[in-house]
Residue, then its C-alpha position, 0 to 999 in steps of 0.5 A: m169408086i165410094t159406093a155404100q155397102e149393104n151393112s151384113t152382119n155375116q160380113i167379113l172386113p178386109k184389113l183396114p188402112i196401117k194404124p201406126p204403133i204410136p201411143r195416142w198422146l206421143q202422136t198428139l204431141r207430134v202433130l201439135i208441136n212438129p206436125i211435117y216431121y210426124l206427117q212425112k215420117t208416117q207417110q214414109e214409114y206406113g204409105d199414102i194411106f194409114i189411120s191417125e189417133f189424136g188426142g181428143f178426136p176418134a181416129q182418121i183415115i189420113i190420105s195423100n194419094p190423088q186417087a184416093i182424094q179423087e174418089l173422096f171428092t167425086a163421091d156423093a156429098q150426101l155419103f158423109y158428114s162433112g161439116e162435122g168433121n171441122n168442129t174444132i173451128e165452132p168457138l171462132v166462127g159460131t154453129n151457123s157457120l157455112i164451115l160447119l153446115d150440111g146436106d140442104r142448108h149446106l147447098q142453100q146457103r152456099k148458093l146464098l154466098m157465091p155471088s159474093f166472090h165471083g164476077e163483076r162484084m169481086r172485080a169491083y173491089g180491085e182498086l180498093i185492094r190495091d189502094i189499102t196496100k198502098q196506104v199500109a206500105s205507106q208507112w214502112n221507113i227506109k233502112k227500117p225492119f219490119v215483120a211481114r206476117p202483121t204488117m200482112q194481116d193489116i192489109s187483109l183486115q182492113v180488105i175484109l172490113r171494107a168489102v165485107f162490110g162495108l166499114k169505113e174508118g171510124e170508132r167501131y172500125q177500129q175496134i173490130k180491127q183491135v179485138l180480132t186481132e187479139m182473138l187471133d193472137s190467143f193462138n198465136y203458139p202452138l201450146s196455146a193451140v191446144f185449146l181449140f183441139f181439146q174441149f175439156l180446156q174451154h172453160d171460163l176461169g177468169d181474165w187471167t185464164p188464156w181461155g177466158r181471155f178469148v170469150r171476152r173478146r169474143k162477146l166484144l166481137d159479138k156485140l160490135l158485129y150486132q150493132e153493125i149488122n143492126e144499123r144495116r138493117t135500118q138503113v135498107e136504101n143506103q145498101g153498098e156494094d159490098i157483101l154485109s149489103l148482099l146477104l142483108s138482101a138475100r132470100d132462101e126459097n121461101g122468101q125469109p132473109m138470114t137472121d142475126v145470127e146467120l148473119r153473124d157466123e158467116l161474118m166471124t168465117m170471113l174473118f177469120a177464113g177470108h184474112e188471118t190465111t191471105a196474110i199468111a199466104l202473102s207472107w210466105a209468097l214475100y219471103w219466097v220472092h226475096y229469099i231466091p233473086e232470080v224468081r224476083d228478078k223474073l216476076l219483076q221483069e214481068l210486072n214491068s212488062i205493063d203499066i201496073a199503076n193504071a192496068d186494070p186489076t184483072t190484067i194483073t191478076q192473070l200474068p202467068y209468072l205471077n200465079a205460079v209463085c202464088s201457086e207454088t207458095l201454096r204449094i210448098y207450105p199451104v196455110a192448112f195442112f189439111s182438108f175438111t175431114r169426111i165423116l162416113k154415114v154408112p159403110m162404104k167400099f174406099m180404095g179396096y177397104d170396107l169402111s164403117p160407118e162414123m170413120r173419117i177421112s181426112p185429105c192431106i194437103y202438105l203430104t200430096h204437095h209434096r209427092p215427088d211423083i207429082y212435084p219432082e224436088p217438092e223441097r224446092f221453091k220452083p214456081e216453072r212448074f205451074l208454067e210447065r204444066q196442069f196439075s188435077p184438082y186432085e193433086f192441087f187443092p191449097f182450096g181444099g175440093g169437092n163440094r167443100r171447097c173454099l167458097g172464097m178462092a177465087f178472092a183470096l188468089f185475087e188479093m193476094k196477087l194484087v197485093l204482091a204486085t202492088i208492093l214488089s213495083n212500088y218497094s224494093l225489100e232486102l229480106l234479113d232472114k238468110v235462112p231457110l223458113k219453117p212454119v209454124r203452128r198459129g192456130i189451126v193454121f201454119a205461118p212461117n216461123g218469125g213471120v218473115n222479116l223484111m227491110v226497105k232499101e232505097k229504090k236505085 
């Protein structure tokens, strides 16, 4: 158990987890350029609880032991600062983002947002997701190659703009789409990601500099978002079923609505956390399904067992093998390699170690998902493992865990399954990447190298 410890000056602390004797600069370089090699090699040499030091960040304990992860996720949330550990993404989402909040404010905001992603409201988006998928895919041409990631990003961004914002096609819709895509592309390569990780590089030195371009795009996006918020506040009687409408009508325990800045930051959070992550996961799913013909055949057999075109969206998302394919996709190469870092508020006992305040604990999703004792042949894509057994939330946690588990998890899985089922039941695709693909850094997340190259074949 994690427990707060008495603070005694006479206390003799047992040794901390092992700290690899690798210079901080070298650890930083490795985790930026080739994180899989760094993580796997360090785990092999020092075990599943070790200390890492990266440039610009305090030392942190990296864990991939399910017992340790359970201790962390089930501990009293009041013992940690969790929002503070995510400051890297503050330039993207703003200081009022749910991801950056702690304590009562985090609980209050989470309660306000929770209804947006569950129940009938979410299911109502099923037809919208299928229609957008069909519309984007209709632009594909037979025997003409296309790249999956930007295409899936187009689908997921349109879903966000329609389901979250309630935006319809028009000038602002197109502007937000374009600016957001350009902002994400600012951190498209491992070296460009350093601007997010090192604050001393975050200076606006003009249009020609990477951070300068990012800041200008963010200002333009802010202008567009505030315009939309202000217009919608004056059209209360025309509020729709979208998430922005729900947030505009939400009130806290004191009867107060969310401010414009709070709304902007939560919308930015959903834009960044809610669309690119799903697009990357879908790209990986299309890769694996077409890289392993048996998986594709088995999935098509299941999809063909129901009338996909007329089936209720919920029926589709409950198909067992479809669920297994999506789960295995998120296991083998999770979009984020780490769950949210927890920062200790007080001295604590954790897995036999006595830890001091301010120590950071970071659960590593990637390493946990590749433990051979939990997932035999972890490098092999095998959806059947999710049909053969149920994994605990400390063994399989692509959306994080505890009180910081991604609020949009159900929505993301719902969308992922519907998009995949719609594409596979309407198109015959050929994978042009005949070699194994590996993840590469794209900002703070990881995407397939090259984006997955596909081509539409004629249906037989």
